[in-house]
N, C-alpha and C positions, 0 to 999 in steps of 0.2 A: 504493500500500500504506500510505501515511501514515508512511513511514519515510524519514528523511534520512540517508543514509550519510555518515560522516565520510571514509572511504577509498573513493574512486571506483575505485581499482585492485582492491580486494577485491570490490567489486560486479561489476566487469568479469570478474574471474576466475570468480566464481560462475556467470556466464552464458556462459562459453567452453566449448564442447563440444570433445572431443578431435579430432574431424574437422577443425575449423577450423584447427588448427595444422598440419595436413598441407598446406593450401593457403596458409597464411600463417605460415611458420616463424619469422619475425621478430616475431610478435605479442608484445607486451611482458609478458604475464602467462601463467601456466601454465593447463592445462585444469582443469576443476572437480571432478575425481574425489576429490581429498583433502578438499575442502570438503563434498562429498556424503557422505563417510564420517563427518565430524564432525556434519553436520546430521542424519543419520539417528539418531545417538545422542542429540543434544539434543532432537529431536522426540519420541523415545520417552520421555525423561525428563519433558518438559513434560506430555505426555498422561498418563503414569503418575501423576505428582504430582497432577494435576487429578482423575483418577478416584479416587485414594486418599483425597483430602480430601472429595470430593463424595458418595461412596457408601461410608460406613463399614460398611455392612451387606454389601457385596459381598465375596465370597471371591476368592482369587488367580485362579482359573480364569476367572471371569466378567470380571474386569478385564482379564486377558490377552486374552480373546476380543474385548472391546470395543476395546482398543487396536489389535489386529491389523486390525480392520475400519476403523479410522480412519486408519491410516498405510500401508496397502498401496498398490501401484502404481496401481490403478484410482482410488482416492480421491484420491491426491496429484495425479494427472494431471488429474482433474476440477477440483480446487482451483486448479491452475496455469492451467487454461483459463479459469476464472472471473476470474483476475487478468490475463488476456491475456499471460501470461509468454512464450508462444511467439513473440511478435513481437520479443522482445528478446534471444533466444538466438543467439550466434554459432555458426553451423553451416556445414559445407561445402555446396557447391551440391547434391551428391548427397543428403546427409542432410536438407537443407531440403525435399526433395520427398517424404520418407517420410510415410506416413499410417498410420492404424490403430494396431496394437500397437507398432510401432517408434516412432511419434510419442509414444505414451503413455509409453514408457520414457524417452525424452528429456525429456519434461516432468516426469515424476516425479523423475528424477535431478536436474534443474535446480532443482526445488523444494527438495529436500534440501540441495543446494549453497548455495542462497540462504539457507536457515536457518543453515547453518554459518557463512556470511559474516556474517550478521546477529548471530550469537552473538559472534563475534570483534570486530565493530565496535560493537555496541550493548550487549552484556551479556545475562545470562540473564533478567532481569526484563522486558526489552523482548520477548524471545523468548516468554516465557510469555503476555504480553498478545496478541501477534500470533497465536500458536497458538490461544489461546482464541477469538479473533475469526474466524479463517479456517478452522481445522480442527475445533475442538470445537463449532462451530455446526452440524456435521453429526451430532452425537451423537444427537439425538432421532430423526433419520431412520434411523440405524443400529439403534436400539432398536425403533422402530416396525416396521421390516421384519425384525427378528430376525436381523440380519446378524452378530451376535456368537455365534449358536448354532453347533453343529457344522456346518461349511459343506457337507459332502457330503450329510448327511441333510436339511438344509434345502433344498438345491438340488433334490434328488430329489423332495421333498414338493411344492415349488412348481411344478416342471416337469411332474410328473404331473398336477397340478391344472390347469395352464394348457393344455398341449398333449398330454397323455396319452402321453408317452414317458419312458423311463428314461435318464438321462445315463450315458454310458460314458466311460472314460478310456483313452488310449493314450499310450505312451511315444514322444515325438518325438525325444529326444536323450538320450544318456548319455555323460558325459565325465568325465575326471579319473581318478586312480589309485584302486585299490580302497578304500583307507582314506579317500578324500576325494572320493567320487563326487558329481556334481551331475546330477540328473535334471530333464528338462523334459517335462512331461505336457500333453496337450491334453484338454479336456473336450468331448464331442460330443453333440449332440442328433440322433440318426440319423446322417447323413453330414456334417452341418454342424458344423465346429469353432467353438465359441463363444468360448473363452478358453484361455489357457495358464497354467501355473504351474511354479515351480521349487522344488527342495528337496534335502536331502542323502539322502533316501530316497524311494521311490516313493509311499509313503503321504503324506509331507509335501508332495510336489509335487502330488499329487491334491487335498489339502486347499487348497493355495494356488490351484490352478486353479478349484476350486469357489467359493472366496471371491471371486476376481476376477470370475467369471461372475455371482455374485449382485450385486456392486456395479454391474457393467455393465448388468444387466437390470432394475435397480430401477425405472427410469422408461421402460422400453421396452415398447411395446404388443404388438409381434409377437415372441414369444419363440422362434419356430421358426427365426429367421435369425441 
């Protein structure tokens, strides 16, 4: 990554998944979820600042859509894969075997934790340059494929053009108290589930699922699978 960490313990914490501590309870650092929380906020700030400065003509809604397309799970797991981050994450034996969506979540969360650790270790200016180099280099791709548009409308448009079906959405899980619900929704092409999304409402979860599907399908030739 071109970054020399001052604190190796902080770097190790960023790469420690919760499951690893179940097998190695004497591991000297905690799991990475607190750093993930910090990194999520720092990443959003760095991307927001860049968009605000680069596109003075863009309104809030357009910048929000662009940011969402750049920092969602699919994009972050793709970036983490490009950095070979998965080779260095401390995982339990069971979690290490996960593939597909479970693997994407692990990679995305580790990417955010790494950014949180980098912020504490190196400061915000280093974070800004790193985000510009590894995240914002996908901005042209996002704009070219229209990934910042309303994700449900865009997905329907592209899927009908590609394979002549209309995406459908199904609730896969609903948990939490009434005032703090979390919905998990799957987006389907026919009977094939393409992606999932989460949100505090069904609509928000559907938008998240559509956005994740668009990022996943950008470079895929066969959209029916």
